[in-house]
A tleap script that builds the chain and sets N, CA, C and O, in Angstrom:
source leaprc.protein.ff14SB
mol = sequence {
  NMET LYS THR TYR ILE PRO LYS GLN ASP GLU
  ILE GLU GLN LYS TRP TRP LEU ILE ASN ALA
  ASP GLY ARG VAL LEU GLY ARG LEU ALA THR
  GLU VAL ALA ASP LEU ILE ARG GLY LYS ARG
  LYS PRO GLN PHE THR SER HIE LEU ASP THR
  GLY ASP PHE VAL VAL VAL ILE ASN ALA GLU
  LYS ILE LYS VAL THR GLY ARG LYS LEU GLU
  GLN LYS LYS TYR TYR SER HIE SER LEU TYR
  PRO GLY GLY ILE LYS GLU GLU VAL LEU LYS
  ASP LEU LEU ALA ARG ASN PRO GLU GLU VAL
  ILE LYS LYS ALA VAL TRP GLY MET VAL PRO
  LYS GLY LYS LEU GLY ARG ALA LEU TYR LYS
  LYS LEU LYS VAL TYR ARG GLY SER SER HIE
  PRO HIE GLU ALA GLN ASN PRO GLN GLU TYR
  LYS CPHE
}
set mol.1.N position { -17.281 18.748 12.065 }
set mol.1.CA position { -15.986 18.100 12.633 }
set mol.1.C position { -15.319 17.309 11.672 }
set mol.1.O position { -15.972 16.539 10.967 }
set mol.2.N position { -14.145 17.404 11.565 }
set mol.2.CA position { -13.149 16.646 10.544 }
set mol.2.C position { -12.893 15.363 11.083 }
set mol.2.O position { -12.942 15.220 12.305 }
set mol.3.N position { -12.609 14.355 10.299 }
set mol.3.CA position { -12.360 12.955 10.724 }
set mol.3.C position { -10.844 12.856 11.016 }
set mol.3.O position { -10.072 13.205 10.123 }
set mol.4.N position { -10.336 12.389 12.243 }
set mol.4.CA position { -8.782 12.320 12.445 }
set mol.4.C position { -8.396 10.891 11.789 }
set mol.4.O position { -8.907 9.775 11.871 }
set mol.5.N position { -7.311 11.389 11.126 }
set mol.5.CA position { -6.388 10.183 10.494 }
set mol.5.C position { -4.960 10.163 11.037 }
set mol.5.O position { -4.196 11.092 10.775 }
set mol.6.N position { -4.617 9.226 11.715 }
set mol.6.CA position { -3.264 9.384 12.343 }
set mol.6.C position { -2.130 9.322 11.083 }
set mol.6.O position { -2.282 8.577 10.115 }
set mol.7.N position { -1.090 10.133 11.235 }
set mol.7.CA position { 0.182 10.027 10.295 }
set mol.7.C position { 1.024 9.031 10.667 }
set mol.7.O position { 1.017 8.557 11.803 }
set mol.8.N position { 1.811 8.648 9.725 }
set mol.8.CA position { 2.723 7.358 10.050 }
set mol.8.C position { 3.961 8.008 11.024 }
set mol.8.O position { 4.743 7.139 11.410 }
set mol.9.N position { 4.204 9.084 11.383 }
set mol.9.CA position { 5.331 9.427 12.319 }
set mol.9.C position { 4.513 9.713 13.559 }
set mol.9.O position { 5.186 9.778 14.588 }
set mol.10.N position { 3.315 9.884 13.679 }
set mol.10.CA position { 2.379 10.114 14.936 }
set mol.10.C position { 2.218 8.766 15.701 }
set mol.10.O position { 2.046 8.803 16.920 }
set mol.11.N position { 2.269 7.559 15.026 }
set mol.11.CA position { 2.000 6.371 15.813 }
set mol.11.C position { 3.147 5.843 16.207 }
set mol.11.O position { 4.130 5.627 15.498 }
set mol.12.N position { 2.988 5.578 17.650 }
set mol.12.CA position { 4.049 5.042 18.489 }
set mol.12.C position { 3.868 3.461 18.696 }
set mol.12.O position { 2.860 2.978 19.212 }
set mol.13.N position { 4.871 2.773 18.272 }
set mol.13.CA position { 4.798 1.307 18.521 }
set mol.13.C position { 5.610 0.987 19.619 }
set mol.13.O position { 6.777 1.371 19.683 }
set mol.14.N position { 5.064 0.301 20.497 }
set mol.14.CA position { 5.727 -0.553 21.840 }
set mol.14.C position { 5.968 -1.947 21.303 }
set mol.14.O position { 5.490 -2.473 20.298 }
set mol.15.N position { 6.911 -2.481 22.300 }
set mol.15.CA position { 7.075 -3.940 22.253 }
set mol.15.C position { 6.416 -4.592 23.428 }
set mol.15.O position { 6.674 -4.112 24.532 }
set mol.16.N position { 5.738 -5.443 23.368 }
set mol.16.CA position { 5.077 -6.088 24.519 }
set mol.16.C position { 5.616 -7.722 24.578 }
set mol.16.O position { 5.894 -8.466 23.637 }
set mol.17.N position { 5.649 -7.964 25.950 }
set mol.17.CA position { 6.202 -9.267 25.997 }
set mol.17.C position { 5.116 -10.058 26.780 }
set mol.17.O position { 4.727 -9.614 27.860 }
set mol.18.N position { 4.536 -11.392 26.196 }
set mol.18.CA position { 3.593 -12.016 26.817 }
set mol.18.C position { 4.065 -13.273 27.171 }
set mol.18.O position { 4.721 -13.889 26.332 }
set mol.19.N position { 3.803 -13.885 28.518 }
set mol.19.CA position { 4.192 -15.149 29.015 }
set mol.19.C position { 2.825 -16.032 28.696 }
set mol.19.O position { 1.749 -15.826 29.258 }
set mol.20.N position { 3.046 -16.995 27.753 }
set mol.20.CA position { 1.936 -17.874 27.606 }
set mol.20.C position { 1.670 -19.119 28.456 }
set mol.20.O position { 0.723 -19.885 28.280 }
set mol.21.N position { 2.597 -19.231 29.382 }
set mol.21.CA position { 2.425 -20.259 30.312 }
set mol.21.C position { 1.018 -20.332 31.096 }
set mol.21.O position { 0.677 -19.518 31.955 }
set mol.22.N position { 0.361 -21.281 30.724 }
set mol.22.CA position { -0.904 -21.584 31.491 }
set mol.22.C position { -2.002 -20.701 30.830 }
set mol.22.O position { -2.984 -20.573 31.561 }
set mol.23.N position { -2.089 -20.063 29.642 }
set mol.23.CA position { -2.864 -19.161 29.225 }
set mol.23.C position { -3.667 -20.365 27.946 }
set mol.23.O position { -3.115 -21.237 27.275 }
set mol.24.N position { -5.151 -19.945 27.995 }
set mol.24.CA position { -5.888 -20.592 27.077 }
set mol.24.C position { -5.551 -20.145 25.636 }
set mol.24.O position { -5.333 -18.941 25.500 }
set mol.25.N position { -5.481 -20.873 24.623 }
set mol.25.CA position { -4.966 -20.699 23.472 }
set mol.25.C position { -5.856 -19.477 22.779 }
set mol.25.O position { -5.286 -18.437 22.449 }
set mol.26.N position { -7.183 -19.644 22.590 }
set mol.26.CA position { -8.030 -18.731 22.029 }
set mol.26.C position { -7.854 -17.403 22.767 }
set mol.26.O position { -7.600 -16.371 22.147 }
set mol.27.N position { -7.983 -17.434 24.013 }
set mol.27.CA position { -8.032 -16.074 24.604 }
set mol.27.C position { -6.604 -15.251 24.444 }
set mol.27.O position { -6.507 -14.042 24.233 }
set mol.28.N position { -5.680 -16.058 24.572 }
set mol.28.CA position { -4.198 -15.648 24.361 }
set mol.28.C position { -4.267 -14.939 22.970 }
set mol.28.O position { -3.857 -13.786 22.840 }
set mol.29.N position { -4.793 -15.656 21.932 }
set mol.29.CA position { -4.540 -15.058 20.571 }
set mol.29.C position { -5.507 -13.925 20.260 }
set mol.29.O position { -5.267 -13.204 19.291 }
set mol.30.N position { -6.519 -13.728 20.967 }
set mol.30.CA position { -7.594 -12.523 20.922 }
set mol.30.C position { -6.642 -11.319 21.377 }
set mol.30.O position { -6.472 -10.290 20.723 }
set mol.31.N position { -6.103 -11.595 22.498 }
set mol.31.CA position { -5.262 -10.494 23.188 }
set mol.31.C position { -4.106 -9.986 22.211 }
set mol.31.O position { -3.949 -8.796 21.939 }
set mol.32.N position { -3.351 -10.976 21.737 }
set mol.32.CA position { -2.361 -10.875 20.696 }
set mol.32.C position { -2.728 -10.188 19.559 }
set mol.32.O position { -2.081 -9.239 19.118 }
set mol.33.N position { -3.816 -10.657 19.023 }
set mol.33.CA position { -4.306 -10.095 17.726 }
set mol.33.C position { -4.812 -8.459 17.809 }
set mol.33.O position { -4.659 -7.643 16.900 }
set mol.34.N position { -5.398 -8.216 19.020 }
set mol.34.CA position { -5.735 -6.934 19.439 }
set mol.34.C position { -4.556 -5.944 19.596 }
set mol.34.O position { -4.585 -4.769 19.229 }
set mol.35.N position { -3.571 -6.536 20.158 }
set mol.35.CA position { -2.280 -5.627 20.475 }
set mol.35.C position { -1.473 -5.521 19.208 }
set mol.35.O position { -0.747 -4.527 19.192 }
set mol.36.N position { -1.410 -6.349 18.059 }
set mol.36.CA position { -0.639 -6.266 16.885 }
set mol.36.C position { -1.554 -5.287 15.962 }
set mol.36.O position { -1.056 -4.528 15.132 }
set mol.37.N position { -2.646 -5.371 16.150 }
set mol.37.CA position { -3.692 -4.500 15.320 }
set mol.37.C position { -3.828 -3.121 15.764 }
set mol.37.O position { -4.129 -2.236 14.963 }
set mol.38.N position { -3.593 -2.861 17.171 }
set mol.38.CA position { -3.746 -1.560 17.765 }
set mol.38.C position { -5.124 -1.221 18.058 }
set mol.38.O position { -5.507 -0.052 18.029 }
set mol.39.N position { -5.960 -2.286 18.365 }
set mol.39.CA position { -7.441 -1.828 18.737 }
set mol.39.C position { -7.430 -1.280 20.168 }
set mol.39.O position { -8.505 -0.778 20.498 }
set mol.40.N position { -6.481 -1.263 21.075 }
set mol.40.CA position { -6.698 -0.770 22.423 }
set mol.40.C position { -6.140 0.353 22.282 }
set mol.40.O position { -5.834 0.754 23.405 }
set mol.41.N position { -5.790 1.205 21.361 }
set mol.41.CA position { -5.303 2.688 21.200 }
set mol.41.C position { -6.171 3.609 20.805 }
set mol.41.O position { -6.885 3.315 19.847 }
set mol.42.N position { -6.323 4.945 21.441 }
set mol.42.CA position { -7.179 5.567 21.040 }
set mol.42.C position { -7.248 6.236 19.372 }
set mol.42.O position { -8.248 6.624 18.769 }
set mol.43.N position { -5.853 6.205 18.922 }
set mol.43.CA position { -5.886 6.395 17.446 }
set mol.43.C position { -6.186 5.201 16.402 }
set mol.43.O position { -5.998 5.260 15.187 }
set mol.44.N position { -6.557 4.395 16.940 }
set mol.44.CA position { -6.949 3.177 16.050 }
set mol.44.C position { -7.736 3.487 14.792 }
set mol.44.O position { -8.781 4.132 14.871 }
set mol.45.N position { -7.312 3.088 13.741 }
set mol.45.CA position { -7.731 3.087 12.329 }
set mol.45.C position { -7.716 1.844 11.634 }
set mol.45.O position { -6.665 1.269 11.352 }
set mol.46.N position { -8.866 1.402 11.345 }
set mol.46.CA position { -8.916 0.134 10.701 }
set mol.46.C position { -8.242 -0.264 9.332 }
set mol.46.O position { -8.167 -1.436 8.961 }
set mol.47.N position { -7.805 0.704 8.681 }
set mol.47.CA position { -7.213 0.719 7.253 }
set mol.47.C position { -5.639 1.177 7.565 }
set mol.47.O position { -4.927 1.446 6.597 }
set mol.48.N position { -5.083 1.267 8.944 }
set mol.48.CA position { -3.600 1.672 8.892 }
set mol.48.C position { -3.099 0.593 10.115 }
set mol.48.O position { -3.815 -0.065 10.870 }
set mol.49.N position { -1.828 0.639 10.050 }
set mol.49.CA position { -1.056 -0.315 10.956 }
set mol.49.C position { -0.728 0.687 12.244 }
set mol.49.O position { 0.227 1.462 12.297 }
set mol.50.N position { -1.707 0.498 13.235 }
set mol.50.CA position { -1.476 1.314 14.349 }
set mol.50.C position { -1.058 0.227 15.515 }
set mol.50.O position { -1.088 0.666 16.665 }
set mol.51.N position { -0.761 -0.831 15.373 }
set mol.51.CA position { -0.433 -1.701 16.322 }
set mol.51.C position { 0.959 -1.689 16.873 }
set mol.51.O position { 1.757 -0.836 16.483 }
set mol.52.N position { 1.313 -2.651 17.820 }
set mol.52.CA position { 2.466 -2.819 18.444 }
set mol.52.C position { 3.125 -4.212 18.122 }
set mol.52.O position { 2.509 -5.107 17.545 }
set mol.53.N position { 4.358 -4.313 18.521 }
set mol.53.CA position { 5.108 -5.568 18.342 }
set mol.53.C position { 4.704 -6.438 19.661 }
set mol.53.O position { 4.463 -5.911 20.747 }
set mol.54.N position { 4.671 -7.607 19.460 }
set mol.54.CA position { 4.426 -8.630 20.597 }
set mol.54.C position { 5.341 -9.985 20.431 }
set mol.54.O position { 5.457 -10.708 19.441 }
set mol.55.N position { 5.826 -10.067 21.457 }
set mol.55.CA position { 6.783 -11.083 21.657 }
set mol.55.C position { 5.982 -12.328 22.687 }
set mol.55.O position { 5.627 -11.999 23.819 }
set mol.56.N position { 5.794 -13.463 22.284 }
set mol.56.CA position { 5.134 -14.346 23.086 }
set mol.56.C position { 6.268 -15.415 23.428 }
set mol.56.O position { 6.977 -15.908 22.550 }
set mol.57.N position { 6.374 -15.723 24.756 }
set mol.57.CA position { 7.380 -16.616 25.228 }
set mol.57.C position { 6.747 -17.913 25.804 }
set mol.57.O position { 5.567 -17.827 26.148 }
set mol.58.N position { 7.290 -18.929 25.931 }
set mol.58.CA position { 6.703 -20.214 26.522 }
set mol.58.C position { 5.481 -20.825 25.776 }
set mol.58.O position { 4.422 -21.180 26.294 }
set mol.59.N position { 5.786 -20.876 24.618 }
set mol.59.CA position { 4.633 -21.184 23.600 }
set mol.59.C position { 4.153 -22.808 23.729 }
set mol.59.O position { 3.084 -23.251 23.310 }
set mol.60.N position { 5.115 -23.508 24.350 }
set mol.60.CA position { 4.789 -25.041 24.570 }
set mol.60.C position { 3.889 -25.186 25.841 }
set mol.60.O position { 3.488 -26.328 26.068 }
set mol.61.N position { 3.524 -24.217 26.682 }
set mol.61.CA position { 2.874 -24.392 28.055 }
set mol.61.C position { 1.636 -23.893 27.904 }
set mol.61.O position { 0.989 -23.708 28.935 }
set mol.62.N position { 0.974 -23.537 26.489 }
set mol.62.CA position { -0.375 -23.121 26.499 }
set mol.62.C position { -1.341 -24.230 26.988 }
set mol.62.O position { -1.020 -25.414 27.091 }
set mol.63.N position { -2.486 -23.748 27.260 }
set mol.63.CA position { -3.728 -24.832 27.596 }
set mol.63.C position { -4.838 -24.646 26.606 }
set mol.63.O position { -5.037 -23.564 26.054 }
set mol.64.N position { -5.496 -25.629 26.410 }
set mol.64.CA position { -6.719 -25.794 25.583 }
set mol.64.C position { -7.853 -26.295 26.371 }
set mol.64.O position { -7.550 -27.104 27.248 }
set mol.65.N position { -9.142 -25.978 26.244 }
set mol.65.CA position { -10.192 -26.484 27.031 }
set mol.65.C position { -10.768 -27.580 26.140 }
set mol.65.O position { -10.503 -27.708 24.945 }
set mol.66.N position { -11.579 -28.349 26.844 }
set mol.66.CA position { -12.249 -29.624 26.350 }
set mol.66.C position { -11.442 -30.518 25.690 }
set mol.66.O position { -10.296 -30.599 26.134 }
set mol.67.N position { -11.742 -31.250 24.698 }
set mol.67.CA position { -11.031 -32.129 24.134 }
set mol.67.C position { -10.520 -31.701 22.759 }
set mol.67.O position { -10.704 -32.339 21.722 }
set mol.68.N position { -9.830 -30.501 22.873 }
set mol.68.CA position { -9.315 -29.950 21.514 }
set mol.68.C position { -8.020 -30.779 21.314 }
set mol.68.O position { -7.759 -31.102 20.155 }
set mol.69.N position { -7.141 -31.178 22.346 }
set mol.69.CA position { -6.028 -31.666 22.108 }
set mol.69.C position { -6.021 -32.768 20.907 }
set mol.69.O position { -5.184 -32.806 20.005 }
set mol.70.N position { -7.120 -33.657 21.073 }
set mol.70.CA position { -7.358 -34.857 20.394 }
set mol.70.C position { -8.231 -34.429 19.257 }
set mol.70.O position { -8.033 -35.149 18.278 }
set mol.71.N position { -9.188 -33.441 19.041 }
set mol.71.CA position { -10.108 -33.372 18.181 }
set mol.71.C position { -9.745 -32.232 17.194 }
set mol.71.O position { -10.255 -32.308 16.076 }
set mol.72.N position { -8.912 -31.165 17.471 }
set mol.72.CA position { -8.754 -30.174 16.758 }
set mol.72.C position { -7.736 -30.649 15.753 }
set mol.72.O position { -6.721 -31.245 16.114 }
set mol.73.N position { -8.034 -30.357 14.360 }
set mol.73.CA position { -7.092 -30.646 13.323 }
set mol.73.C position { -6.709 -29.505 12.405 }
set mol.73.O position { -7.502 -28.608 12.119 }
set mol.74.N position { -5.620 -29.561 12.009 }
set mol.74.CA position { -4.974 -28.624 11.251 }
set mol.74.C position { -4.649 -29.267 9.689 }
set mol.74.O position { -4.081 -30.348 9.537 }
set mol.75.N position { -5.093 -28.444 8.622 }
set mol.75.CA position { -5.156 -29.052 7.486 }
set mol.75.C position { -4.109 -28.207 6.373 }
set mol.75.O position { -4.129 -26.979 6.295 }
set mol.76.N position { -3.330 -28.949 5.656 }
set mol.76.CA position { -2.444 -28.370 4.619 }
set mol.76.C position { -2.681 -29.215 3.359 }
set mol.76.O position { -3.020 -30.396 3.438 }
set mol.77.N position { -2.505 -28.617 2.272 }
set mol.77.CA position { -2.545 -29.086 0.928 }
set mol.77.C position { -1.312 -28.978 0.004 }
set mol.77.O position { -0.771 -27.877 -0.105 }
set mol.78.N position { -0.832 -30.041 -0.664 }
set mol.78.CA position { 0.560 -29.748 -1.356 }
set mol.78.C position { 0.150 -29.136 -2.803 }
set mol.78.O position { 1.063 -28.765 -3.541 }
set mol.79.N position { -1.272 -29.015 -3.250 }
set mol.79.CA position { -1.889 -28.672 -4.369 }
set mol.79.C position { -1.754 -29.543 -5.604 }
set mol.79.O position { -2.024 -29.230 -6.764 }
set mol.80.N position { -1.208 -30.889 -5.062 }
set mol.80.CA position { -1.364 -32.135 -6.143 }
set mol.80.C position { -2.696 -32.923 -5.701 }
set mol.80.O position { -3.260 -32.658 -4.639 }
set mol.81.N position { -3.037 -33.653 -6.356 }
set mol.81.CA position { -4.374 -34.587 -6.159 }
set mol.81.C position { -3.936 -35.459 -5.082 }
set mol.81.O position { -2.831 -35.998 -5.031 }
set mol.82.N position { -4.974 -35.580 -4.123 }
set mol.82.CA position { -4.718 -36.360 -3.028 }
set mol.82.C position { -3.467 -35.818 -2.103 }
set mol.82.O position { -2.800 -36.596 -1.421 }
set mol.83.N position { -3.246 -34.545 -2.148 }
set mol.83.CA position { -2.147 -34.259 -1.325 }
set mol.83.C position { -2.336 -33.495 -0.133 }
set mol.83.O position { -1.491 -32.758 0.376 }
set mol.84.N position { -3.817 -33.773 0.399 }
set mol.84.CA position { -4.145 -33.162 1.756 }
set mol.84.C position { -3.411 -33.734 3.062 }
set mol.84.O position { -3.118 -34.929 3.087 }
set mol.85.N position { -3.152 -33.016 3.998 }
set mol.85.CA position { -2.644 -33.627 5.027 }
set mol.85.C position { -3.028 -33.188 6.239 }
set mol.85.O position { -3.123 -31.960 6.250 }
set mol.86.N position { -3.315 -33.759 7.381 }
set mol.86.CA position { -4.017 -33.274 8.608 }
set mol.86.C position { -3.233 -33.743 9.764 }
set mol.86.O position { -2.765 -34.876 9.875 }
set mol.87.N position { -3.117 -32.680 10.707 }
set mol.87.CA position { -2.273 -33.016 11.930 }
set mol.87.C position { -3.288 -32.693 13.073 }
set mol.87.O position { -4.173 -31.851 12.923 }
set mol.88.N position { -3.126 -33.352 14.132 }
set mol.88.CA position { -3.969 -33.131 15.342 }
set mol.88.C position { -3.251 -32.138 16.290 }
set mol.88.O position { -2.026 -32.065 16.384 }
set mol.89.N position { -4.098 -31.414 16.955 }
set mol.89.CA position { -3.216 -30.174 17.800 }
set mol.89.C position { -2.268 -30.773 18.632 }
set mol.89.O position { -1.229 -30.128 18.764 }
set mol.90.N position { -2.363 -32.025 19.336 }
set mol.90.CA position { -1.408 -32.432 20.312 }
set mol.90.C position { -0.030 -32.896 19.527 }
set mol.90.O position { 1.092 -32.830 20.030 }
set mol.91.N position { -0.304 -33.340 18.302 }
set mol.91.CA position { 1.096 -33.493 17.527 }
set mol.91.C position { 1.893 -32.176 17.214 }
set mol.91.O position { 3.098 -32.029 17.417 }
set mol.92.N position { 1.080 -31.291 16.715 }
set mol.92.CA position { 1.502 -30.021 16.167 }
set mol.92.C position { 2.195 -29.302 17.472 }
set mol.92.O position { 3.258 -28.699 17.325 }
set mol.93.N position { 1.595 -29.383 18.675 }
set mol.93.CA position { 2.119 -28.850 19.796 }
set mol.93.C position { 3.226 -29.360 20.215 }
set mol.93.O position { 4.067 -28.611 20.710 }
set mol.94.N position { 3.471 -30.803 20.101 }
set mol.94.CA position { 4.793 -31.448 20.357 }
set mol.94.C position { 5.785 -31.110 19.315 }
set mol.94.O position { 6.956 -31.051 19.690 }
set mol.95.N position { 5.546 -30.898 18.183 }
set mol.95.CA position { 6.604 -30.740 17.214 }
set mol.95.C position { 6.981 -29.439 17.060 }
set mol.95.O position { 8.174 -29.137 17.108 }
set mol.96.N position { 5.928 -28.437 16.840 }
set mol.96.CA position { 6.156 -26.967 16.804 }
set mol.96.C position { 5.130 -26.110 17.393 }
set mol.96.O position { 4.287 -25.519 16.719 }
set mol.97.N position { 5.223 -26.053 18.706 }
set mol.97.CA position { 4.401 -25.107 19.403 }
set mol.97.C position { 4.248 -23.814 19.113 }
set mol.97.O position { 3.124 -23.344 19.292 }
set mol.98.N position { 5.344 -22.916 18.592 }
set mol.98.CA position { 5.038 -21.707 17.948 }
set mol.98.C position { 4.190 -21.401 16.891 }
set mol.98.O position { 3.678 -20.298 16.700 }
set mol.99.N position { 4.019 -22.615 16.057 }
set mol.99.CA position { 3.180 -22.598 14.759 }
set mol.99.C position { 1.749 -22.505 15.347 }
set mol.99.O position { 0.935 -21.879 14.667 }
set mol.100.N position { 1.349 -23.020 16.470 }
set mol.100.CA position { 0.004 -23.230 16.988 }
set mol.100.C position { -0.569 -21.856 17.238 }
set mol.100.O position { -1.685 -21.519 16.843 }
set mol.101.N position { 0.316 -21.027 17.966 }
set mol.101.CA position { -0.177 -19.732 18.332 }
set mol.101.C position { -0.204 -18.766 17.143 }
set mol.101.O position { -1.095 -17.919 17.072 }
set mol.102.N position { 0.724 -18.867 16.232 }
set mol.102.CA position { 0.833 -18.160 14.916 }
set mol.102.C position { -0.448 -18.343 14.233 }
set mol.102.O position { -1.145 -17.380 13.914 }
set mol.103.N position { -0.815 -19.715 13.973 }
set mol.103.CA position { -2.153 -20.041 13.194 }
set mol.103.C position { -3.246 -19.400 13.786 }
set mol.103.O position { -4.045 -18.868 13.016 }
set mol.104.N position { -3.466 -19.331 15.068 }
set mol.104.CA position { -4.641 -18.967 16.007 }
set mol.104.C position { -4.616 -17.533 15.725 }
set mol.104.O position { -5.714 -17.028 15.494 }
set mol.105.N position { -3.466 -16.681 15.694 }
set mol.105.CA position { -3.406 -15.339 15.601 }
set mol.105.C position { -3.802 -14.941 14.149 }
set mol.105.O position { -4.593 -14.032 13.896 }
set mol.106.N position { -3.205 -15.676 13.263 }
set mol.106.CA position { -3.458 -15.361 11.738 }
set mol.106.C position { -4.853 -15.413 11.526 }
set mol.106.O position { -5.368 -14.625 10.732 }
set mol.107.N position { -5.668 -16.420 12.266 }
set mol.107.CA position { -7.099 -16.650 11.794 }
set mol.107.C position { -7.838 -15.455 12.427 }
set mol.107.O position { -9.061 -15.509 12.298 }
set mol.108.N position { -7.304 -14.295 13.142 }
set mol.108.CA position { -7.855 -13.221 13.914 }
set mol.108.C position { -7.458 -11.741 13.262 }
set mol.108.O position { -7.986 -10.689 13.624 }
set mol.109.N position { -6.521 -11.840 12.322 }
set mol.109.CA position { -6.042 -10.632 11.720 }
set mol.109.C position { -6.542 -10.578 10.169 }
set mol.109.O position { -6.547 -11.545 9.407 }
set mol.110.N position { -6.939 -9.325 9.873 }
set mol.110.CA position { -7.564 -9.236 8.655 }
set mol.110.C position { -6.652 -9.852 7.402 }
set mol.110.O position { -5.437 -9.769 7.578 }
set mol.111.N position { -7.073 -10.424 6.236 }
set mol.111.CA position { -6.247 -11.039 5.166 }
set mol.111.C position { -6.131 -9.785 4.330 }
set mol.111.O position { -6.821 -8.767 4.374 }
set mol.112.N position { -4.884 -10.150 3.395 }
set mol.112.CA position { -4.487 -8.888 2.714 }
set mol.112.C position { -3.402 -8.386 2.857 }
set mol.112.O position { -2.688 -9.059 3.599 }
set mol.113.N position { -2.883 -7.375 2.426 }
set mol.113.CA position { -1.671 -6.742 2.660 }
set mol.113.C position { -1.324 -6.055 3.995 }
set mol.113.O position { -0.204 -5.888 4.477 }
set mol.114.N position { -2.530 -5.689 4.493 }
set mol.114.CA position { -2.436 -5.070 6.080 }
set mol.114.C position { -2.155 -6.248 6.680 }
set mol.114.O position { -1.065 -6.297 7.250 }
set mol.115.N position { -2.910 -7.310 6.713 }
set mol.115.CA position { -2.896 -8.496 7.686 }
set mol.115.C position { -1.562 -9.117 7.664 }
set mol.115.O position { -1.099 -9.580 8.706 }
set mol.116.N position { -0.968 -9.158 6.658 }
set mol.116.CA position { 0.438 -9.665 6.377 }
set mol.116.C position { 1.426 -8.848 6.968 }
set mol.116.O position { 2.363 -9.425 7.520 }
set mol.117.N position { 1.395 -7.576 6.957 }
set mol.117.CA position { 2.240 -6.483 7.633 }
set mol.117.C position { 2.047 -6.641 9.041 }
set mol.117.O position { 3.074 -6.547 9.714 }
set mol.118.N position { 0.853 -6.884 9.717 }
set mol.118.CA position { 0.445 -6.918 11.123 }
set mol.118.C position { 1.201 -8.375 11.667 }
set mol.118.O position { 1.778 -8.509 12.746 }
set mol.119.N position { 1.056 -9.234 10.791 }
set mol.119.CA position { 1.460 -10.759 11.260 }
set mol.119.C position { 2.861 -10.728 11.473 }
set mol.119.O position { 3.357 -11.499 12.295 }
set mol.120.N position { 3.659 -9.812 10.739 }
set mol.120.CA position { 5.230 -9.670 10.732 }
set mol.120.C position { 5.632 -9.393 12.276 }
set mol.120.O position { 6.616 -9.838 12.865 }
set mol.121.N position { 4.681 -8.596 12.750 }
set mol.121.CA position { 5.006 -8.051 14.070 }
set mol.121.C position { 4.852 -8.958 15.273 }
set mol.121.O position { 4.966 -8.506 16.412 }
set mol.122.N position { 4.584 -10.280 15.022 }
set mol.122.CA position { 4.291 -11.246 16.003 }
set mol.122.C position { 5.568 -12.101 16.095 }
set mol.122.O position { 6.011 -12.794 15.179 }
set mol.123.N position { 6.047 -11.975 17.201 }
set mol.123.CA position { 7.374 -13.065 17.424 }
set mol.123.C position { 6.931 -13.994 18.493 }
set mol.123.O position { 6.526 -13.503 19.547 }
set mol.124.N position { 6.967 -15.464 18.319 }
set mol.124.CA position { 6.745 -16.527 19.011 }
set mol.124.C position { 7.878 -17.396 19.279 }
set mol.124.O position { 8.564 -17.774 18.330 }
set mol.125.N position { 8.173 -17.782 20.559 }
set mol.125.CA position { 9.268 -18.515 20.960 }
set mol.125.C position { 8.883 -19.548 22.190 }
set mol.125.O position { 8.154 -19.250 23.137 }
set mol.126.N position { 9.465 -20.706 21.998 }
set mol.126.CA position { 9.199 -21.687 22.902 }
set mol.126.C position { 10.329 -21.427 24.033 }
set mol.126.O position { 11.332 -20.806 23.682 }
set mol.127.N position { 10.230 -21.818 25.215 }
set mol.127.CA position { 11.149 -21.490 26.245 }
set mol.127.C position { 10.834 -19.682 26.529 }
set mol.127.O position { 10.116 -18.910 25.894 }
set mol.128.N position { 11.669 -19.458 27.700 }
set mol.128.CA position { 11.581 -18.282 28.247 }
set mol.128.C position { 12.822 -17.035 27.643 }
set mol.128.O position { 12.928 -15.870 28.026 }
set mol.129.N position { 13.577 -17.691 26.696 }
set mol.129.CA position { 14.503 -16.735 26.061 }
set mol.129.C position { 14.015 -16.216 24.906 }
set mol.129.O position { 13.249 -16.895 24.222 }
set mol.130.N position { 14.381 -14.966 24.532 }
set mol.130.CA position { 14.169 -14.412 23.169 }
set mol.130.C position { 15.097 -13.478 22.801 }
set mol.130.O position { 15.665 -12.891 23.722 }
set mol.131.N position { 15.441 -13.148 21.473 }
set mol.131.CA position { 16.547 -12.428 21.069 }
set mol.131.C position { 16.053 -10.693 20.890 }
set mol.131.O position { 16.745 -9.897 20.253 }
set mol.132.N position { 14.967 -10.374 21.457 }
set mol.132.CA position { 14.456 -9.151 21.468 }
set mol.132.C position { 14.671 -8.267 22.772 }
set mol.132.O position { 13.835 -7.448 23.152 }
set mol.133.N position { 15.834 -8.507 23.395 }
set mol.133.CA position { 16.057 -7.851 24.881 }
set mol.133.C position { 16.411 -6.270 24.380 }
set mol.133.O position { 16.129 -5.333 25.127 }
set mol.134.N position { 16.987 -6.063 23.193 }
set mol.134.CA position { 17.329 -4.772 22.972 }
set mol.134.C position { 16.274 -3.759 22.703 }
set mol.134.O position { 16.551 -2.559 22.690 }
set mol.135.N position { 15.066 -4.209 22.486 }
set mol.135.CA position { 13.958 -3.476 22.109 }
set mol.135.C position { 13.182 -3.143 23.517 }
set mol.135.O position { 12.207 -2.397 23.597 }
set mol.136.N position { 13.773 -3.809 24.569 }
set mol.136.CA position { 13.141 -3.653 26.068 }
set mol.136.C position { 11.707 -3.724 26.054 }
set mol.136.O position { 11.046 -2.713 26.293 }
set mol.137.N position { 11.154 -4.849 25.792 }
set mol.137.CA position { 9.697 -5.326 25.655 }
set mol.137.C position { 9.188 -5.137 27.127 }
set mol.137.O position { 9.886 -5.529 28.062 }
set mol.138.N position { 7.996 -4.547 27.331 }
set mol.138.CA position { 7.249 -4.497 28.589 }
set mol.138.C position { 6.309 -5.704 28.833 }
set mol.138.O position { 5.676 -6.196 27.899 }
set mol.139.N position { 6.238 -6.108 29.917 }
set mol.139.CA position { 5.385 -7.254 30.352 }
set mol.139.C position { 3.990 -6.852 30.141 }
set mol.139.O position { 3.655 -5.770 30.622 }
set mol.140.N position { 3.075 -7.583 29.465 }
set mol.140.CA position { 1.633 -7.310 29.076 }
set mol.140.C position { 0.959 -7.802 30.304 }
set mol.140.O position { 0.965 -8.997 30.600 }
set mol.141.N position { 0.363 -6.870 31.038 }
set mol.141.CA position { -0.651 -7.615 32.135 }
set mol.141.C position { -2.233 -7.852 31.464 }
set mol.141.O position { -2.846 -7.010 30.807 }
set mol.142.N position { -2.726 -9.280 31.832 }
set mol.142.CA position { -3.923 -9.305 31.382 }
set mol.142.C position { -5.112 -8.796 32.357 }
set mol.142.O position { -6.279 -8.803 31.964 }
savepdb mol mol.pdb
quit
């Protein structure tokens, strides 16, 4: 029996709409990562982009469990000596809630060329409006 490898024109990519209102951050990020990777499709192949596009709305309304709002920290470095900066989840959520979801999903996709291509298929917005109405995204049911 030969191994089936899907061709690029055989891969159908849908658009999904996910409402993040009241969703737990890690569980939401897992579902989104699986969708953009294509793991729920029968033609999933680990080295190809078989995933779908995902639009996440209401990013500011996510929930976290435990004391993560005060304890979870995000780090960045300017590549200069002493240039490390840290930001608590509570502050990042108030300043830029889209970035919280993007960072959570980025940690769940493969790194490298394929992961960067998959990451571009994620669109996150605060509020319930988004500019992707023309793509007619379907509501994703958990």
